LUMMI-353445 format. One record per residue (C-alpha): residue in one letter; x, y, z. Coordinates in nm, 2 decimals. Last residue first. Layout:
<recs>
REC lolum      X      Y      Z
REC     a      X      Y      Z
...
</recs>
This chain:
<recs>
REC lolum      X      Y      Z
REC     d   9.54   8.99  -0.12
REC     v   9.54   9.35  -0.01
REC     l   9.90   9.48   0.12
REC     e   9.95   9.65  -0.23
REC     r   9.70   9.90  -0.08
REC     d   9.95  10.09   0.10
REC     d   9.88  10.45   0.04
REC     i   9.59  10.47   0.28
REC     h   9.51  10.16   0.40
REC     i   9.33  10.16   0.76
REC     d   9.31   9.86   1.01
REC     k   9.08   9.71   1.28
REC     l   8.84  10.00   1.31
REC     r   8.52   9.98   1.55
REC     m   8.26  10.12   1.33
REC     q   7.95  10.24   1.53
REC     i   7.58  10.21   1.50
REC     s   7.39  10.42   1.75
REC     r   7.20  10.41   2.06
REC     r   7.11  10.67   2.30
REC     g   7.09  10.65   2.68
REC     n   7.39  10.89   2.75
REC     w   7.60  10.63   2.51
REC     y   7.53  10.30   2.40
REC     n   7.71  10.20   2.08
REC     e   7.60   9.92   1.86
REC     e   7.88   9.74   1.68
REC     l   8.00   9.71   1.31
REC     v   8.34   9.57   1.25
REC     y   8.63   9.73   1.08
REC     a   8.87   9.73   0.77
REC     v   8.88  10.09   0.62
REC     d   9.00  10.23   0.28
REC     i   9.08  10.57   0.28
REC     k   8.97  10.90   0.10
REC     n   9.09  11.26   0.21
REC     d   9.24  11.32  -0.13
REC     d   9.59  11.39  -0.01
REC     c   9.60  11.21   0.31
REC     n   9.85  11.43   0.55
REC     i   9.63  11.42   0.84
REC     l   9.55  11.05   0.80
REC     k   9.90  10.96   0.74
REC     p  10.00  11.15   1.07
REC     m   9.72  10.98   1.27
REC     y   9.78  10.62   1.19
REC     e   9.98  10.58   1.49
REC     h   9.71  10.65   1.72
REC     m   9.56  10.32   1.65
REC     n   9.55  10.21   2.00
REC     f   9.16  10.15   1.98
REC     g   9.04  10.27   1.66
REC     i   8.69  10.44   1.69
REC     a   8.48  10.53   1.40
REC     d   8.15  10.74   1.41
REC     y   7.93  10.69   1.10
REC     v   7.79  10.95   0.86
REC     a   7.51  10.83   0.66
REC     s   7.58  10.72   0.31
REC     e   7.59  10.93  -0.01
REC     g   7.94  10.85  -0.11
REC     q   8.07  10.67   0.18
REC     r   8.10  10.85   0.54
REC     v   8.35  10.89   0.80
REC     r   8.36  11.04   1.16
REC     m   8.69  11.02   1.34
REC     k   8.84  10.87   1.67
REC     l   9.18  10.70   1.71
REC     h   9.28  10.58   2.05
REC     g   9.59  10.65   2.20
REC     n   9.52  10.65   2.59
REC     g   9.19  10.84   2.58
REC     v   9.10  11.02   2.26
REC     i   9.30  11.12   1.95
REC     s   9.13  11.30   1.68
REC     p   9.04  11.30   1.33
REC     v   8.95  11.64   1.15
REC     g   8.62  11.67   0.98
REC     e   8.45  11.39   0.78
REC     i   8.68  11.16   0.66
REC     c   8.57  11.02   0.32
REC     v   8.57  10.63   0.26
REC     d   8.70  10.53  -0.07
REC     e   8.66  10.17   0.00
REC     s   8.45  10.00   0.28
REC     v   8.59   9.66   0.40
REC     f   8.42   9.43   0.65
REC     t   8.49   9.21   0.96
REC     p   8.20   8.99   1.06
REC     r   8.20   8.94   1.45
REC     l   8.34   8.59   1.48
REC     n   8.13   8.28   1.43
REC     g   8.37   7.99   1.48
REC     p   8.54   8.15   1.76
REC     g   8.30   8.42   1.92
REC     f   7.98   8.60   1.84
REC     p   7.67   8.55   2.00
REC     e   7.53   8.69   1.78
REC     f   7.43   8.66   1.42
REC     q   7.09   8.79   1.50
REC     s   7.24   9.13   1.51
REC     l   7.35   9.11   1.12
REC     l   6.97   9.06   1.06
REC     k   6.86   9.37   1.25
REC     w   7.14   9.57   1.10
REC     f   7.07   9.48   0.75
REC     k   6.67   9.54   0.79
REC     g   6.75   9.88   0.95
REC     n   6.99  10.01   0.69
REC     v   7.37   9.95   0.61
REC     d   7.37   9.92   0.25
REC     g   7.48  10.28   0.20
REC     l   7.79  10.19   0.39
REC     n   7.88   9.96   0.11
REC     l   8.04   9.65   0.23
REC     k   8.32   9.43   0.11
REC     s   8.31   9.09   0.26
REC     d   8.44   8.87   0.55
REC     i   8.78   9.01   0.56
REC     i   9.03   8.79   0.74
REC     i   9.30   9.01   0.89
REC     e   9.66   8.90   0.84
REC     p   9.98   8.98   1.04
REC     s  10.30   9.07   0.85
REC     f  10.58   8.86   1.00
REC     d  10.48   8.55   0.80
REC     n  10.55   8.74   0.46
REC     e  10.94   8.74   0.54
REC     k  10.94   8.36   0.58
REC     l  10.90   8.15   0.91
REC     f  11.01   7.80   0.95
REC     s  11.40   7.81   0.94
REC     f  11.40   8.13   1.14
REC     a  11.16   8.02   1.39
REC     i  11.40   7.70   1.45
REC     e  11.70   7.91   1.47
REC     d  11.53   8.15   1.71
REC     i  11.43   7.87   1.92
REC     r  11.78   7.72   1.92
REC     a  11.94   8.04   2.02
REC     r  11.72   8.11   2.32
REC     f  11.74   7.73   2.44
REC     e  12.12   7.74   2.43
REC     p  12.15   8.06   2.63
REC     l  11.88   7.92   2.89
REC     n  12.01   7.59   2.94
REC     s  12.19   7.66   3.25
REC     a  11.88   7.80   3.42
REC     d  11.73   7.44   3.41
REC     m  11.41   7.43   3.23
REC     t  11.02   7.44   3.27
REC     l  10.77   7.53   2.99
REC     g  10.42   7.65   2.91
REC     a  10.25   7.65   2.56
REC     a  10.04   7.86   2.34
REC     f   9.97   7.87   1.98
REC     e  10.01   7.52   1.82
REC     h   9.94   7.36   2.17
REC     g  10.06   7.32   2.54
REC     g  10.31   7.12   2.73
REC     f  10.64   7.14   2.85
REC     q  10.88   6.99   3.13
REC     e  11.24   6.95   3.22
REC     l  11.36   7.13   2.91
REC     l  11.69   7.14   2.72
REC     d  11.67   6.78   2.56
REC     e  11.31   6.87   2.45
REC     c  11.41   7.17   2.24
REC     n  11.25   7.02   1.93
REC     k  10.95   6.94   2.13
REC     l  10.95   7.32   2.22
REC     a  10.92   7.41   1.84
REC     e  10.63   7.15   1.79
REC     y  10.46   7.33   2.07
REC     i  10.52   7.65   1.93
REC     n  10.37   7.55   1.59
REC     f  10.46   7.86   1.36
REC     g  10.24   7.94   1.08
REC     k  10.03   8.18   1.23
REC     i  10.18   8.35   1.53
REC     s  10.31   8.21   1.88
REC     r  10.27   8.24   2.25
REC     a  10.50   8.10   2.50
REC     s  10.48   8.08   2.89
REC     g  10.75   8.03   3.15
REC     k  10.94   7.85   3.41
REC     i  11.31   7.89   3.51
REC     k  11.42   7.67   3.80
REC     g  11.58   7.78   4.12
REC     e  11.27   7.80   4.33
REC     v  11.08   8.00   4.05
REC     t  11.26   8.19   3.80
REC     s  11.05   8.38   3.53
REC     l  11.05   8.36   3.14
REC     m  10.84   8.51   2.88
REC     i  10.86   8.33   2.54
REC     a  10.73   8.53   2.20
REC     p  10.69   8.42   1.88
REC     r  10.70   8.73   1.67
REC     y  10.43   8.98   1.56
REC     y  10.61   9.28   1.72
REC     a  10.33   9.44   1.92
REC     d  10.05   9.16   1.91
REC     v  10.30   8.89   1.98
REC     l  10.43   9.10   2.28
REC     r  10.07   9.15   2.40
REC     s  10.03   8.76   2.40
REC     a  10.36   8.71   2.60
REC     v  10.23   8.98   2.84
REC     i   9.92   8.78   2.89
REC     g  10.14   8.45   2.98
REC     i  10.39   8.66   3.19
REC     v  10.09   8.76   3.41
REC     g  10.05   8.47   3.68
REC     l  10.42   8.38   3.67
REC     h  10.52   8.71   3.82
REC     w  10.85   8.83   3.67
REC     d  11.13   8.86   3.92
REC     p  11.37   8.63   3.77
REC     d  11.35   8.81   3.43
REC     h  11.38   8.63   3.11
REC     l  11.29   8.71   2.75
REC     v  11.29   8.47   2.45
REC     m  11.16   8.67   2.14
REC     s  11.17   8.53   1.79
REC     s  11.27   8.57   1.43
REC     l  11.55   8.79   1.52
REC     e  11.79   8.98   1.30
REC     d  11.55   9.29   1.22
REC     m  11.42   9.27   1.58
REC     n  11.78   9.37   1.71
REC     f  11.73   9.28   2.07
REC     d  11.88   9.41   2.39
REC     n  11.73   9.77   2.42
REC     e  11.40   9.76   2.23
REC     v  11.31   9.41   2.33
REC     k  11.43   9.47   2.70
REC     e  11.23   9.78   2.72
REC     v  10.93   9.61   2.59
REC     a  10.97   9.34   2.85
REC     e  11.00   9.60   3.15
REC     d  10.69   9.79   3.01
REC     m  10.48   9.47   2.97
REC     t  10.59   9.36   3.34
REC     r  10.48   9.70   3.48
REC     s  10.15   9.67   3.30
REC     d  10.07   9.32   3.42
REC     t  10.18   9.38   3.79
REC     t   9.94   9.71   3.78
REC     r   9.67   9.49   3.61
REC     r   9.71   9.20   3.86
REC     r   9.68   9.45   4.13
REC     k   9.37   9.60   4.00
REC     n   9.22   9.25   3.95
REC     i   9.30   9.15   4.30
REC     s   9.11   9.47   4.42
REC     e   8.82   9.40   4.19
REC     l   8.81   9.03   4.32
REC     e   8.79   9.18   4.68
REC     k   8.52   9.40   4.61
REC     a   8.32   9.12   4.42
REC     y   8.37   8.89   4.71
REC     r   8.24   9.19   4.96
REC     s   7.93   9.24   4.74
REC     a   7.86   8.85   4.73
REC     e   7.88   8.85   5.11
REC     t   7.64   9.15   5.13
REC     e   7.40   9.01   4.87
REC     d   7.38   8.65   5.03
REC     t   7.37   8.34   4.78
REC     a   7.72   8.33   4.72
REC     i   7.83   8.02   4.48
REC     m   7.97   8.26   4.22
REC     l   8.16   8.51   4.46
REC     e   8.30   8.21   4.66
REC     v   8.45   8.04   4.34
REC     a   8.62   8.37   4.25
REC     t   8.76   8.44   4.60
REC     t   8.91   8.07   4.61
REC     a   9.12   8.10   4.29
REC     d   9.46   8.16   4.49
REC     g   9.76   8.23   4.31
REC     m   9.76   8.58   4.13
REC     r   9.62   8.44   3.80
REC     g   9.38   8.24   4.01
REC     a   9.22   8.55   4.16
REC     a   9.25   8.75   3.83
REC     n   9.03   8.50   3.63
REC     i   8.71   8.63   3.77
REC     r   8.81   8.99   3.70
REC     p   8.94   8.88   3.35
REC     g   8.60   8.70   3.27
REC     i   8.38   8.99   3.37
REC     s   8.55   9.27   3.17
REC     f   8.71   9.19   2.83
REC     v   8.58   8.84   2.75
REC     i   8.24   8.86   2.92
REC     n   8.17   9.21   2.78
REC     s   8.27   9.07   2.43
REC     t   8.01   8.80   2.47
REC     s   7.75   9.06   2.53
REC     i   7.59   9.22   2.83
REC     n   7.31   9.47   2.72
REC     g   7.01   9.41   2.96
REC     p   7.22   9.39   3.28
REC     k   7.39   9.71   3.37
REC     m   7.77   9.73   3.40
REC     k   7.88   9.96   3.66
REC     i   8.19   9.77   3.75
REC     l   8.05   9.71   4.11
REC     q   7.68   9.64   4.00
REC     l   7.82   9.38   3.74
REC     l   8.02   9.21   4.02
REC     a   7.72   9.20   4.25
REC     r   7.50   9.07   4.00
REC     i   7.76   8.82   3.92
REC     g   7.76   8.70   4.27
REC     v   7.37   8.71   4.35
REC     r   7.29   8.51   4.01
REC     p   7.19   8.70   3.70
REC     n   6.80   8.74   3.61
REC     s   6.75   8.91   3.27
REC     n   7.09   9.01   3.12
REC     i   7.28   8.72   3.27
REC     m   7.00   8.48   3.21
REC     s   6.98   8.57   2.84
REC     l   7.35   8.55   2.79
REC     g   7.32   8.20   2.94
REC     e   7.05   8.11   2.68
REC     r   7.28   8.24   2.39
REC     m   7.58   8.09   2.51
REC     l   7.43   7.75   2.57
REC     i   7.26   7.74   2.21
REC     r   7.57   7.85   2.05
REC     n   7.80   7.61   2.25
REC     e   7.58   7.32   2.13
REC     d   7.66   7.39   1.76
REC     v   7.91   7.69   1.74
REC     i   8.05   7.93   1.95
REC     p   8.41   7.76   1.94
REC     v   8.60   7.77   2.29
REC     i   8.78   8.07   2.37
REC     d   8.79   7.98   2.76
REC     s   8.62   8.31   2.85
REC     a   8.32   8.31   2.63
REC     i   8.24   7.94   2.71
REC     s   8.31   7.96   3.07
REC     i   8.10   8.28   3.13
REC     a   7.81   8.11   2.92
REC     v   7.83   7.81   3.16
REC     l   7.81   8.04   3.44
REC     d   7.48   8.22   3.32
REC     l   7.37   7.85   3.23
REC     y   7.35   7.72   3.57
REC     k   6.97   7.78   3.63
REC     y   6.91   7.57   3.31
REC     a   6.96   7.26   3.50
REC     l   6.66   7.25   3.70
REC     t   6.46   7.30   3.34
REC     q   6.56   6.94   3.29
REC     s   6.27   6.82   3.54
REC     l   6.37   6.55   3.77
REC     g   6.36   6.16   3.70
REC     l   6.68   6.12   3.92
REC     e   6.86   5.98   3.60
REC     k   6.75   6.28   3.39
REC     i   6.87   6.52   3.67
REC     t   7.20   6.33   3.68
REC     g   7.24   6.34   3.28
REC     q   7.16   6.73   3.29
REC     i   7.41   6.77   3.56
REC     l   7.68   6.56   3.39
REC     k   7.61   6.78   3.06
REC     f   7.67   7.08   3.28
REC     g   7.99   6.96   3.40
REC     v   8.10   6.89   3.04
REC     g   7.98   7.26   2.96
REC     a   8.20   7.38   3.26
REC     g   8.51   7.22   3.08
REC     s   8.43   7.39   2.78
REC     l   8.25   7.17   2.50
REC     g   8.40   7.16   2.15
REC     d   8.37   6.80   2.10
REC     f   8.01   6.79   1.96
REC     p   7.81   6.50   1.84
REC     y   7.90   6.27   2.14
REC     n   8.04   5.93   2.01
REC     c   8.32   5.90   2.26
REC     d   8.58   5.61   2.16
REC     p   8.84   5.86   2.05
REC     r   8.78   6.07   2.37
REC     k   8.76   6.43   2.29
REC     p   8.41   6.44   2.44
REC     d   8.55   6.40   2.78
REC     l   8.36   6.22   3.06
REC     v   8.59   5.99   3.25
REC     a   8.39   5.74   3.47
REC     i   8.44   5.53   3.77
REC     a   8.81   5.61   3.73
REC     d   9.13   5.42   3.63
REC     p   9.27   5.73   3.43
REC     l   9.27   5.69   3.05
REC     e   9.60   5.59   2.85
REC     p   9.74   5.74   2.55
REC     g   9.66   6.10   2.63
REC     v   9.33   6.26   2.57
REC     n   9.30   6.64   2.47
REC     h   9.12   6.87   2.70
REC     h   8.74   6.87   2.77
REC     d   8.73   6.72   3.12
REC     c   8.47   6.57   3.36
REC     i   8.63   6.29   3.57
REC     i   8.44   6.10   3.82
REC     l   8.65   5.94   4.10
REC     d   8.57   5.70   4.38
REC     i   8.76   5.73   4.71
REC     g   8.86   5.40   4.88
REC     h   9.20   5.51   4.97
REC     e   9.38   5.29   4.69
REC     r   9.12   5.45   4.45
REC     a   9.24   5.79   4.52
REC     y   9.61   5.71   4.45
REC     a   9.52   5.52   4.15
REC     a   9.34   5.84   4.00
REC     e   9.63   6.05   4.11
REC     d   9.87   5.82   3.91
REC     i   9.68   5.83   3.60
REC     a   9.56   6.21   3.61
REC     t   9.59   6.29   3.23
REC     i   9.21   6.36   3.18
REC     g   9.17   6.50   3.53
REC     c   9.11   6.89   3.46
REC     d   8.82   7.10   3.36
REC     v   8.59   6.94   3.64
REC     s   8.69   6.67   3.89
REC     v   8.41   6.49   4.08
REC     i   8.55   6.33   4.38
REC     l   8.37   6.07   4.58
REC     d   8.36   5.92   4.92
REC     a   8.53   6.20   5.11
REC     g   8.66   6.15   5.46
REC     i   8.77   6.51   5.53
REC     d   9.13   6.40   5.54
REC     i   9.10   6.18   5.24
REC     a   8.98   6.45   5.00
REC     h   9.25   6.67   5.14
REC     k   9.50   6.40   5.06
REC     i   9.36   6.38   4.69
REC     g   9.42   6.75   4.68
REC     d   9.76   6.74   4.77
REC     p   9.83   6.43   4.56
REC     n   9.75   6.65   4.26
REC     i   9.47   6.68   3.99
REC     g   9.53   6.95   3.76
REC     y   9.75   7.25   3.72
REC     g  10.01   7.38   3.97
REC     e  10.07   7.30   4.32
REC     k  10.24   7.61   4.50
REC     f  10.22   7.84   4.19
REC     r   9.86   7.82   4.08
REC     h   9.69   7.69   4.41
REC     p   9.48   7.40   4.34
REC     i   9.10   7.43   4.37
REC     y   8.92   7.20   4.59
REC     y   8.54   7.21   4.64
REC     h   8.33   7.06   4.93
REC     v   8.00   6.91   4.96
REC     s   7.80   6.73   5.24
REC     i   7.46   6.67   5.10
REC     g   7.16   6.91   5.12
REC     f   7.04   6.84   4.76
REC     s   7.10   7.19   4.64
REC     e   7.47   7.15   4.76
REC     l   7.50   6.91   4.45
REC     f   7.39   7.15   4.20
REC     t   7.59   7.44   4.38
REC     y   7.92   7.25   4.38
REC     v   7.87   7.13   4.02
REC     i   7.82   7.49   3.89
REC     s   8.07   7.66   4.11
REC     t   8.35   7.40   4.02
REC     a   8.27   7.45   3.65
REC     t   8.27   7.85   3.69
REC     t   8.62   7.81   3.86
REC     g   8.78   7.56   3.61
REC     d   8.64   7.77   3.30
REC     v   8.75   8.10   3.47
REC     d   9.11   7.97   3.55
REC     y   9.20   7.81   3.88
REC     d   9.12   7.44   3.80
REC     g   8.83   7.22   3.97
REC     y   8.80   6.94   4.21
REC     v   8.45   6.90   4.36
REC     v   8.45   6.69   4.66
REC     v   8.18   6.48   4.77
REC     t   8.07   6.35   5.12
REC     e   7.77   6.11   5.09
REC     h   7.41   6.18   5.16
REC     n   7.30   5.83   5.05
REC     r   7.06   5.96   4.78
REC     i   7.29   6.21   4.63
REC     a   7.61   6.00   4.64
REC     k   7.41   5.72   4.46
REC     c   7.30   5.97   4.21
REC     l   7.65   6.08   4.13
REC     r   7.74   5.69   4.09
REC     e   7.45   5.65   3.84
REC     t   7.52   5.97   3.65
REC     a   7.89   5.89   3.59
REC     a   7.83   5.52   3.50
REC     k   7.57   5.63   3.24
REC     m   7.76   5.92   3.12
REC     d   8.06   5.68   3.04
REC     a   8.08   5.79   2.69
REC     m   7.88   6.09   2.59
REC     l   7.56   6.02   2.40
REC     f   7.38   6.00   2.74
REC     p   7.40   6.39   2.76
REC     d   7.13   6.40   2.48
REC     h   7.23   6.70   2.26
REC     l   7.07   7.05   2.32
REC     n   6.81   7.12   2.06
REC     d   6.53   7.20   2.32
REC     i   6.74   7.49   2.44
REC     g   6.67   7.67   2.09
REC     p   6.92   7.80   1.84
REC     r   6.70   8.03   1.64
REC     f   6.91   8.23   1.39
REC     f   7.16   7.95   1.33
REC     g   6.90   7.65   1.34
REC     q   6.69   7.82   1.11
REC     a   6.98   7.90   0.87
REC     k   7.06   7.52   0.88
REC     s   6.71   7.43   0.80
REC     f   6.69   7.68   0.51
REC     s   7.04   7.58   0.36
REC     d   7.40   7.65   0.32
REC     v   7.50   7.78   0.66
REC     g   7.86   7.68   0.67
REC     r   7.97   8.02   0.84
REC     l   8.09   8.19   0.51
REC     s   7.76   8.10   0.38
REC     l   7.58   8.28   0.64
REC     l   7.81   8.60   0.57
REC     y   7.72   8.56   0.19
REC     a   7.36   8.56   0.27
REC     i   7.37   8.87   0.47
REC     n   7.55   9.05   0.18
REC     e   7.29   8.93  -0.07
REC     p   7.02   9.08   0.13
REC     i   6.74   8.84   0.28
REC     n   6.44   8.66   0.13
REC     l   6.53   8.34   0.30
REC     e   6.49   8.10   0.01
REC     q   6.61   8.36  -0.25
REC     k   6.92   8.51  -0.08
REC     l   7.00   8.15   0.05
REC     n   7.01   8.01  -0.30
REC     s   7.20   8.32  -0.45
REC     v   7.49   8.27  -0.17
REC     t   7.47   7.89  -0.19
REC     n   7.56   7.91  -0.56
REC     e   7.91   8.05  -0.47
REC     n   8.00   7.71  -0.28
REC     d   8.29   7.70  -0.05
REC     p   8.24   8.06   0.07
REC     s   8.52   8.29   0.03
REC     a   8.72   8.50   0.28
REC     y   8.91   8.80   0.17
REC     i   9.27   8.83   0.32
REC     w   9.37   9.17   0.41
REC     r   9.75   9.21   0.49
REC     f   9.80   9.42   0.81
REC     s  10.00   9.71   0.85
REC     m  10.17   9.76   1.21
</recs>
C-alpha cells in the first residue's frame, strides 16, 4: 500500500530560528520542537525536564475535597471498601493502584472487575449486589461510572456511598454520588483533561495522602502502573501525562513491582531499556489479554502480588491466556481476509461489514483495526451472542464511524464510541439493511483520495546530520506517544548498500546511506511487498520515510531506521 506523505509545518516559522538561537541547538531539532508547540525557552525546559514537582494540585479537580474526605473517613474507621474497575489495561491498573493503596492501611478492601461477556463494561447491578453481599460501606469506581445513573441510585438505596473516578466523556446528567472525579466534566477547572482512568485514580490517592497529612512521595510508588495505563490507553503523552509517563518508566526500569518484574522476566525483557513502545506492544497486550478473553482477575492479581512465586504463577497464566488470544486473533484475521477476498469487490465498496456467528468478541476489535490497516476502509466485525449480533467498528481519517452508526440508529439496539472506534448491538434480521446503509453512508462521505492513507512527515533529514549531539537531543524527546509521536523523517536519494533481504515473517531488511553519510541498518516490518521494486530499481536510489530508533543486539547499541514507507517511482504521492 502506498502512502501520501504530508509534511507538517510549525504555526510560526520564526519560532524555529528563535529556539535555535536561545537553546543553541541544531535547526532540525528546533523545527521538531516547534511542531510540538514548544515555542519558548521556558516551554523547552518543561519539555526536556518534566519534573514530578510540576504535577497539578489534585484539589483543582471538581469534587476532590468531598472524595478525599470520604476516603479518609473509610481509612480511619476501617470500613469495607470495594474498588470497582474495568477489564482493559487502564481499568485493571487503576483497580490495582487504588486497591493496593487502601490495603496498605490495613482496611478491608475488595475489588470487582465485571466479566467482559457476561456483564459488559461499566458499573452494573451484579457488581452493586456483590458490594451489598459483603457489607461494603463504600465503592470507589475507576475507569468507569460516569454514566452509571441507575447504578448509583441502587447503591445509595442500599446505604453504600460511591466515589466515581473516570476520564470518559460526560453525559447530560451526573450520577448521584458522594463525588464524581472526571477532568472532562464541563464544570471542572482541572488544567488537564487527558488523564487516563488510572491517572484519575492516582490524583485521588495524591489528594487523600495530602488530606491525611502524609508525604506525597507515598503516591509515587504507583507510577509504574500509571505509566502502563497511559501507554496502553492511547491518551496524549503531554502536560501531566508526560511527567507521569517519564517517572513511571524510570520506576519500571529501576525498581519494578513484583508482578511487573515477574512478567518482564518471563518475556525476557530486561529492566533498564523499557520504553513506551515496549509497554504498547509487549507488556500491555499481555495484561489486556485476560480481559479480552473474558475474566481480567488474573491481570489484577499479578499487579497486586507481593510474593515472587505467586507473581510468577500469574505471569505464566497471563502468558498462556495471551497465546490463546493470539491464536484466536490470527485465526479470525485469516477468516476475515478470506471473506473480504472471496465475497467482496473492494473496487466497488467503501466499507467492510463482516459477520460470523462464531467469532470471539474479545478479538474482533483488534481484527477490525487490522482490516483497516490492510484495506484502508472502515471495517465492522460482527459476531452472534445469545441470538443478538454484536460487534466492533474501526474507521479511517475522514469518516466518523460513531456518526455513521447514529444514521443507522433505527437498525441498532445499542451503540457507542467515538470518531474512530465504536461498539454496536442489533437484531440479526437488520444485518442486510445495515450493511447496505453503512456502505451508502461511507460512499457519500469518502472521496477517492480518502482511500490512500497518509503519513505525517515531521521533516526531511540528511543522514549526514545524524551525529552524537543530534541523537542525544532527539532521545530527550521521549517518552513518545500521542501528542508527541516519535518523529517521522524523510531522506531523499538514499542509496541501497548491498542486496535487500526478507527476514522473519515478511520483514524487509537492508542497509542504506545518503551521500557521504554513515551506513545505517533499515528494517521495514511487514514490508516484503516492496522487494520486487527495490530489486528492479534502476539507479539504486530511493526516498524513505522512517523513524530513528536505538537497536540493542548482542550487547551493542546502534541507531536503526524503522521504515514506514518507500517511494521509488511514485513521487507524485508527496504533498
